[in-house]
C-alpha positions in Angstrom: 0.0 0.0 0.0 1.3 3.4 -0.9 0.6 6.4 1.4 0.6 10.1 0.5 0.6 12.7 3.3 -1.8 15.5 2.3 -3.8 18.0 4.3 -7.6 17.7 3.7 -10.0 20.5 4.3 -12.4 20.0 7.2 -15.0 22.7 6.7 -14.1 24.2 10.1 -11.7 27.2 9.9 -11.3 27.2 13.7 -10.2 23.6 13.8 -7.8 24.1 10.8 -6.3 27.2 12.4 -5.8 25.3 15.7 -4.1 22.4 13.8 -1.9 24.9 11.9 -1.0 26.8 15.2 -2.4 30.1 13.9 -2.5 32.9 16.5 -6.2 33.6 16.1 -7.1 30.1 17.4 -4.3 29.7 19.8 -5.9 31.7 22.6 -9.0 29.5 22.7 -7.1 26.4 23.8 -4.8 25.5 26.7 -2.1 23.7 24.8 -0.6 24.0 21.3 -1.1 21.3 18.7 2.7 20.6 19.0 1.9 18.3 21.9 5.5 17.2 22.6 6.2 20.6 24.1 3.2 20.5 26.5 3.1 16.8 27.4 5.3 17.0 30.4 3.5 20.1 31.7 0.1 18.4 31.3 1.4 15.2 33.1 2.5 17.4 36.0 -0.9 19.1 36.2 -2.7 15.8 36.2 -0.4 14.6 39.0 -1.2 17.7 41.1 -5.0 17.5 40.5 -5.7 13.9 41.5 -8.3 15.1 44.0 -10.4 16.7 41.2 -11.3 13.3 39.8 -13.3 10.3 41.0 -11.2 7.7 42.9 -9.2 5.8 40.2 -9.6 2.5 42.2 -13.4 2.8 42.0 -13.0 3.7 38.3 -10.8 0.6 37.7 -13.3 -1.7 39.4 -16.1 -0.4 37.2 -14.0 -0.7 34.0 -13.1 -4.2 34.9 -16.7 -5.3 35.3 -17.9 -3.5 32.1 -15.0 -4.7 29.9 -15.4 -8.3 31.3 -18.8 -8.2 29.6 -18.0 -6.6 26.2 -14.2 -6.4 25.9 -12.8 -9.4 27.7 -9.2 -9.7 26.8 -6.0 -10.1 28.8 -4.4 -7.0 27.4 -7.4 -4.9 28.3 -7.4 -6.1 31.9 -3.7 -5.4 32.0 -4.4 -1.8 30.9 -7.1 -1.5 33.6 -4.6 -2.7 36.2 -2.1 -0.1 35.0 -4.8 2.6 35.1 -5.3 2.0 38.8 -1.7 2.9 39.4 -1.2 6.5 40.8 1.1 7.7 38.0 -1.0 6.3 35.1 -2.3 8.7 32.5 -4.9 8.3 29.7 -5.2 9.2 26.1 -8.9 9.1 25.2 -11.5 9.7 22.5 -15.0 8.6 21.8 -17.9 8.3 19.5 -21.6 7.4 19.3 -22.3 3.7 18.8 -23.0 2.9 15.2 -24.2 -0.1 13.2 -21.2 -2.3 12.3 -19.0 0.4 13.9 -20.6 3.2 11.8 -18.4 5.5 9.6 -14.8 4.5 8.9 -13.5 7.5 10.9 -14.6 5.7 14.1 -11.9 3.1 13.4 -9.4 5.8 12.7 -10.3 7.5 16.0 -9.8 4.3 18.0 -6.5 3.7 16.2 -5.4 7.2 16.9 -6.1 6.8 20.6 -4.0 3.6 20.7 -1.1 5.2 18.7 -1.1 8.4 20.7 -1.1 6.5 24.1 1.9 4.5 22.9 3.8 7.6 21.9 3.0 9.5 25.1 4.1 6.5 27.2 7.4 6.4 25.3 8.0 10.1 25.8 7.0 10.3 29.4 8.3 6.9 30.5 5.2 6.2 32.6 2.0 4.3 32.0 -0.4 5.8 29.5 -3.6 3.8 28.9 -5.8 4.1 25.8 -9.5 4.5 26.6 -12.3 4.8 24.2 -15.7 6.0 25.5 -19.0 5.2 23.8 -21.5 8.0 23.7 -24.4 5.6 24.4 -26.2 8.5 26.1 -26.9 10.2 22.7 -30.5 9.9 21.6 -30.3 10.5 17.8 -31.3 7.0 16.8 -31.7 7.8 13.1 -28.0 9.0 13.0 -26.6 5.6 14.2 -29.0 2.9 13.1 -27.5 2.4 9.6 -24.3 2.0 7.6 -23.3 1.7 3.9 -21.8 -1.1 2.0 -20.9 -1.4 -1.7 -22.9 -3.9 -3.8 -21.4 -6.1 -6.5 -21.6 -3.2 -9.0 -19.8 -0.8 -6.6 -22.8 1.2 -5.8 -23.3 2.2 -2.1 -26.3 0.6 -0.4 -27.8 1.6 2.9 -28.0 -1.2 5.5 -30.5 -0.1 8.2 -31.5 -1.6 11.5 -35.3 -1.7 11.1 -37.8 -1.3 13.9 -40.1 1.2 15.6 -38.3 3.0 18.3 -40.5 5.6 20.0 -39.3 8.5 22.0 -35.8 10.0 22.3 -34.2 7.6 24.8 -30.4 7.1 24.9 -29.2 4.6 22.2 -27.9 2.3 24.9 -31.4 2.0 26.3 -33.0 1.0 23.0 -33.6 -2.7 22.9 -32.9 -4.6 19.6 -34.3 -8.1 19.3 -32.7 -11.0 17.6 -34.8 -10.8 14.4 -33.8 -7.2 13.8 -30.1 -8.3 13.9 -30.9 -11.2 11.6 -32.3 -8.8 9.0 -29.2 -6.7 9.1 -26.8 -9.7 8.9 -28.8 -11.1 5.9 -28.2 -7.7 4.1 -24.5 -7.8 4.9 -24.2 -11.4 3.8 -25.8 -10.5 0.4 -23.7 -7.4 -0.2 -20.2 -8.7 0.8 -18.2 -10.1 -2.0 -17.3 -13.8 -1.8 -13.7 -13.8 -0.7 -11.6 -16.1 1.6 -12.2 -13.6 4.4 -16.0 -13.5 4.2 -16.9 -16.7 6.2 -14.7 -15.7 9.1 -16.0 -12.2 9.1 -19.7 -13.3 9.0 -19.1 -15.7 11.8 -17.5 -13.0 13.9 -20.2 -10.3 13.4 -23.0 -12.9 13.8 -21.7 -14.0 17.2 -21.3 -10.4 18.3 -24.8 -9.4 17.4 -26.5 -12.5 18.7 -25.0 -11.8 22.1 -26.0 -8.1 22.1 -29.4 -6.7 23.1 -28.7 -3.1 22.1 -26.6 -1.1 19.6 -24.1 0.1 22.1 -23.1 -3.4 23.3 -22.8 -4.6 19.7 -20.7 -1.6 18.9 -18.4 -2.2 21.9 -17.9 -5.8 20.9 -17.1 -4.8 17.3 -14.5 -2.3 18.6 -13.2 -5.0 20.9 -12.8 -7.5 18.1 -10.6 -5.0 16.3 -8.6 -3.4 19.2 -8.7 -5.6 22.3 -5.3 -7.0 21.7 -3.9 -3.5 21.8 -5.2 -3.0 25.3 -7.8 -0.5 24.3 -10.2 0.0 27.3 -13.9 0.7 26.6 -16.5 2.6 28.6 -20.2 3.5 27.9 -21.1 7.0 29.0 -24.7 5.9 29.7 -23.9 2.8 31.8 -25.8 3.2 35.1 -22.9 1.9 37.1 -20.7 4.7 35.7 -23.4 7.2 36.3 -23.3 6.3 40.0 -19.6 7.0 40.1 -20.2 10.3 38.3 -22.9 11.5 40.7 -20.6 13.9 42.6 -19.5 15.5 39.3 -23.2 16.0 38.2 -23.8 17.6 41.6 -21.0 20.1 41.0 -22.4 20.8 37.5 -25.7 21.6 39.0 -24.4 23.7 41.9 -22.0 25.7 39.7 -24.4 25.9 36.8 -24.7 29.7 36.8 -20.9 30.1 36.8 -20.5 27.5 34.0 -23.2 29.2 31.9 -21.3 32.5 32.2 -18.1 30.7 31.3 -19.6 29.2 28.1 -21.0 32.6 27.2 -17.6 34.1 27.6 -16.1 31.3 25.5 -18.7 32.0 22.7 -17.8 35.7 22.8 -14.1 34.9 22.5 -14.7 32.6 19.5 -16.7 35.3 17.8 -14.2 38.1 18.6 -11.5 35.9 17.0 -13.5 35.9 13.8 -14.9 32.4 13.8 -18.4 31.1 13.3 -20.1 29.6 16.3 -19.3 25.8 16.4 -22.1 24.9 18.8 -25.1 26.6 20.3 -24.6 28.4 23.6 -28.0 29.2 24.9 -28.3 31.9 27.6 -30.8 29.8 29.5 -29.2 26.5 28.8 -28.3 24.3 31.8 -26.1 22.1 29.4 -27.5 18.9 31.0 -30.0 16.3 29.9 -32.6 14.6 32.0 -34.2 11.3 30.9 -37.9 11.3 31.6 -40.1 8.3 30.7 -37.7 7.2 27.9 -37.1 10.7 26.5 -33.8 12.6 26.8 -34.8 16.2 27.6 -32.4 19.1 27.4 -32.8 21.2 30.6 -33.0 25.0 30.7 -32.5 27.2 33.8 -34.8 30.1 34.2 -36.0 31.9 37.3 -34.4 29.3 39.5 -36.2 26.4 37.9 -34.7 23.6 35.7 -37.2 22.6 33.1 -37.4 21.4 29.4 -38.8 23.5 26.6 -42.1 21.5 26.5 -42.6 21.8 30.2 -42.7 18.1 30.8 -40.4 18.4 33.9 -39.6 21.2 36.3 -37.2 21.1 39.3 -35.9 23.5 41.8 -32.1 23.0 42.4 -32.8 21.3 45.7 -35.3 18.9 44.0 -33.0 18.2 41.1 -30.2 17.3 43.5 -32.5 15.0 45.3 -33.4 13.4 42.0 -29.7 13.0 41.2 -29.2 11.3 44.5 -32.0 8.8 43.9 -31.6 8.3 40.1 -28.2 9.3 38.7 -28.8 7.1 35.7 -31.4 9.7 34.6 -28.8 12.4 34.1 -26.7 13.0 31.0 -24.2 15.6 29.6 -24.4 17.7 26.5 -21.5 18.5 24.2 -20.3 21.4 26.4 -20.3 19.6 29.7 -19.1 16.2 28.4 -15.5 17.4 28.2 -15.7 18.5 31.9 -17.1 15.1 32.9 -14.4 13.3 30.9 -11.6 15.1 32.8 -13.4 14.6 36.1 -13.4 10.8 35.5 -10.1 10.1 33.7 -6.5 11.3 34.2 -6.4 12.7 30.7 -3.1 13.6 29.1 -4.5 14.1 25.6 -7.8 13.6 23.8 -8.3 12.6 20.2 -11.0 14.6 18.4 -12.5 15.1 15.0 -12.2 18.6 13.6 -15.8 19.4 14.4 -15.1 18.5 18.0 -11.9 20.5 18.1 -14.0 23.5 17.0 -16.6 23.3 19.8 -14.0 22.5 22.4 -12.8 26.1 21.6 -15.8 27.2 23.7 -14.8 25.4 26.9 -11.5 26.7 28.1 -12.9 29.1 30.7 -15.5 26.5 31.8 -12.6 24.1 32.5 -11.0 26.7 34.7 -14.2 27.6 36.6 -14.7 23.9 37.3 -11.2 23.6 38.8 -9.9 21.7 35.8 -7.6 22.4 32.8 -8.3 21.7 29.2 -6.1 18.8 28.1 -4.0 18.5 25.0 -6.2 18.2 21.9 -5.0 16.0 19.0 -6.8 15.5 15.7 -7.7 12.0 14.8 -5.9 10.3 11.9 -7.8 10.6 8.6 -7.3 8.6 5.4 -8.7 8.5 1.8 -8.6 5.0 0.6 -8.3 4.5 -3.2 -8.8 1.2 -5.0 -6.3 -0.1 -7.5 -8.7 0.7 -10.4 -8.9 4.4 -9.5 -5.1 4.6 -9.1 -4.8 3.0 -12.5 -7.1 5.6 -14.1 -5.2 8.4 -12.4 -1.9 7.0 -13.8 -3.4 6.6 -17.2 -4.4 10.3 -17.4 -1.4 11.6 -15.5 -3.4 12.8 -12.5 -2.0 13.2 -9.0 -4.0 12.9 -5.8 -3.9 16.7 -5.5 -5.4 17.1 -9.0 -8.3 14.8 -8.1 -8.8 16.5 -4.7 -8.9 20.0 -6.4 -11.4 19.0 -9.0 -13.6 17.2 -6.4 -13.7 20.3 -4.2 -14.4 22.6 -7.2 -17.2 20.3 -8.3 -18.7 20.2 -4.8 -18.4 24.0 -4.5 -20.1 24.6 -7.9 -22.9 22.1 -6.9 -23.4 24.0 -3.7 -23.7 27.3 -5.6 -26.1 25.8 -8.0 -28.4 24.5 -5.2 -28.4 27.9 -3.6 -29.5 29.5 -6.8 -32.3 27.0 -7.3 -33.9 27.8 -3.9 
């Protein structure tokens, strides 16, 4: 396989400027993209801030139980043992669970976590554990219930997990019965070409899905099949056992909600002053927390001292919300702005692997980290690849086209198509 190193456009100027270390973006983040220069400083900060995180022995105990169920491998358990050590650090990253792992960039992100952990361990000469968290708390079922495979003619076909799933419950809570898995596997069996690898692959994914009752567990077992031997530890953000460990962090998020809202508003102002488009919504009345009510994940607002959702299905005073948290921590969930704070309150993070869209909205959070007694970790972009088949490479060689030529014409065509669509509206 031949590899060509080439920068690809992301669609996010803020993320691109961060990756290129441009001054306009630099002030929105704690560390520079050249992580080697900040790695030792970050490790020292993590050492000094052990009391800001949940007890790592309790964390290791939870991770051992969860991974025993979906990621049971000797190397994984060795990683968890190392994580329990006082000087261990983590490189982490995560993604929503998706059918058959979802988009290919999910695999790239997991691989990036493993590679960065190994490099950090070599540089620091101390344990650095790769951890991949599954955003099973997300509720956008239509975003994760399908994938695409090429048919025998090379056309892309959508493979969808059929079923009627009412409400907006977390993906990890949506039950998938065996017949729904069978329907998906039959489509995969039909679409995959007959190669020497097909029987083993079908056996593997059939066993995985027959032993899974929801998409998050199936996703975890798929990632395990690919990465367990590398020691990659998994965790599901919606797991009730993890939620119980996180309960004190949610309590702080509620008690400091006014301060955090002000910090996010300040972050949004700084992003705009630097000349960037807003990467995520920062609502003035947003509590930046979700509450799961009767199978529906509701975004909470804070107005006139009351936490409620837009439709008025729930309403809590702070005292009543804290009581609910004490009794039912599994009903609470982060949004995109508080998830980074939760991650660093749970794990001793040296660096986090992010897609470029994620890098952009993390630019809103630096002051929130500080107000929460934390520090934004080193941000590293996930590896990205464009895979070209031999037939395409043959055509490029035939017509004397480089990858840059193809990339330029594809971007030009995309741009003209976008202009054409805007004119037709």
